[in-house]
C-alpha positions in Angstrom: 94.8 108.2 103.3 94.3 104.5 103.1 90.9 103.2 102.1 89.1 101.7 105.0 86.7 98.8 104.8 84.3 97.4 107.4 84.8 93.9 108.6 82.9 91.7 111.0 84.7 89.7 113.6 83.5 87.6 116.5 84.6 88.6 120.0 83.4 87.1 123.3 81.1 89.6 125.1 83.4 90.0 128.1 86.4 90.8 125.8 84.3 93.3 123.9 83.3 95.0 127.2 87.1 95.2 128.0 87.8 96.7 124.6 85.1 99.3 124.9 86.3 100.2 128.4 89.8 100.6 127.2 88.7 102.7 124.3 86.7 105.0 126.6 89.7 105.3 128.9 91.9 106.3 126.0 89.2 108.6 124.5 89.3 106.8 121.2 87.0 104.5 119.2 86.7 100.8 119.4 87.9 100.6 115.8 90.9 102.7 116.5 91.9 100.7 119.6 91.6 97.5 117.7 93.5 98.9 114.6 96.3 100.1 116.9 96.5 96.8 118.8 96.6 94.8 115.5 99.3 97.2 114.1 101.4 96.8 117.2 101.1 93.0 117.1 102.1 92.9 113.4 105.0 95.3 114.0 106.3 93.2 117.0 106.0 90.0 114.8 107.9 91.6 112.0 110.6 92.8 114.5 110.8 89.3 116.0 111.2 87.8 112.5 113.9 90.3 111.6 115.8 89.6 114.9 115.6 85.9 114.2 117.1 86.3 110.8 119.9 88.5 112.2 120.5 86.0 115.0 120.6 83.1 112.5 123.0 85.0 110.3 125.4 85.8 113.1 125.3 82.3 114.5 126.7 81.0 111.1 130.3 79.8 111.8 131.5 81.4 108.5 130.0 84.8 109.5 131.5 84.5 113.0 134.9 83.8 111.6 134.6 86.8 109.1 133.4 89.1 111.9 136.3 88.0 114.2 138.8 88.6 111.4 137.4 92.0 110.6 137.4 93.0 114.3 141.1 91.9 114.6 142.0 93.8 111.5 140.3 96.9 112.8 142.1 96.5 116.2 145.4 96.4 114.4 144.5 99.4 112.2 143.6 101.4 115.3 146.5 100.4 117.5 144.6 97.9 119.6 146.6 94.9 118.6 147.3 93.9 122.2 143.6 93.2 122.8 142.4 89.7 122.0 139.2 89.1 120.2 
């Protein structure tokens, strides 16, 4: 299990009340709710970054050309030469 440390953060009172309400509703602690929310945000950010790198890669004209050539070769190999790519 990972070592945990206590941290102090500043949160507006109305937001803290919403956090506490959400934690009670989910039958969890404030800390667990915040940990879960932060983990989700970080995972979404990592996924967005990954998707951007993939999108950037596949928007490269050289990669597009290579992918098209590969697809055309596969179509020929599998008898789909009449289809245009």
